[in-house]
N, C-alpha and C positions, 0 to 999 in steps of 0.2 A: 500332281495334284495336292499332297502334302505337304510340299514347300508354298502351294500358294496361299494354301490355312493358315498356315509358320505366319510368313509373308504377313499378312490382312490382322493375325491375332497382334501381331509385333504393330502396325501400325495402328489398329484401335486403341492399345494399352498406352501407346506416344500420344495421342489426339487426346486418351481422359487427362493422363497427367500434364497436360499443357493450357485445360482448359478450367484448371483449376481458382476457385476465387484471389485475386489478388491481395496481396497483405494492405490497410487502411492508412496512406498518409498519415502518421502522426503530427507530420513536421517536426520542429526544432524541440529540441529532449534535453533537461537536464538532469541533473540529480541533486537531492538537498543531502547533508550531511550537518549533524551541528549536536548541540548538547542541552539539554534540558534540564536545571533547578526548579525544586519547591522549597522555598524555605532559606536557603542557602546550600541545600545537599541537592546530588543527583537525584532525578528521578531514573529509577531504576526498574522498573513493573512498569509492563500495561505495554502499547502500542500508541505510537505517535500518525497521525491522521491527518489526511491531505482534502479537501473538498476543492476542486477548479471552479471560478465563477464560469456556467456555460456549461460544463458538464465535465466529468473524468476526476479519478481519484488516485492517491496512492497511499502509500501507511509502512510500517515500520518496527519493528516489539523496538523496548527500548532494551539497552545493553548494563548491565551490572554497574557500569563508572558515567551513567546516562547519557551516553551517547546511542546517537541514529544514523542511519545511512537510507532515504530513500531512492530507490530506482523501481527499475520493473524488470518483464523481461524482455523486452522489446528495449533495453539498453538507458530508459531515462523516464524522467514524465512529462507529456508535454506541458513546454511552455506556459506562463500563466500566472494568474492570482487567485493565490489557493485559500484558504479559510482552513486554520488551525484546530485541533481538537484530538483529544487524546478517548482510548478507551481504556479502562479500569482491565488491569489482571485479575484474572479468572484463578478464584480456590474452592477445592472442593470442600464441601460440610458431609460429615456422615451421616450415612442414613440412620433409621430403625427398621425391624422387620418387617416394620406395616409401611415405610417408605426406600426407594432406593436415593441413593447417594444424592446431593443436589450442586449445580455450580454457582459459587457467590463470587461477586463482582466485591474487591477487593477496592472501596473507593479513597484514595490517598488523597488526588486534590478536592476543589471543590469544585458542588458539580457541576457550574457551569460550564468547564471545562474538559466536560465530557462529551460536548456539543459543538459540531465546529460555528454553528448559526450564534451562539451562543458566548460564545471563550473570547472577541475581543481582538484574538490572532490570529493575523496573516503573514505570509508570504512571497513575495515574487519571483518565482522560478524561472533563469536565465535559463540559454541555451548553455551548456558544460556542468562540470563542477559546481557547486549554490554550497553555499555553509553561513549559520546561523545559528547564534545561542538563544534560548528562551529563560528569562527569567520569571516562572510561573507567581502570579501572589495572590497573597488569601485573602 
């Protein structure tokens, strides 16, 4: 009787594990690496943001030399056309006895670049590695 209970417990556990949701099919994936400059100098703060037409996105922090690498936990981002924008770096502003510290956006670029729909920047991600340099113009 005990052996039968163990057998059915193992069988049930195996069925439950095998019936999990399948990983979605993202199709072909690519990565994007590159460098962003503004007024001829590397953009060293903030995050580059990609919004794919039809849904999907990617992002990566800017490095001290202005470079970035956009990938994802699945090993890349789906191929397609992406609108490009930036998220400003955040800095903490000291509080007062009456209010706690606040986070304030450090806006380095012209405001339109913080909105992917208004920046005018796009990139076509193809399968595999992609490289692109952006010169952000004031």
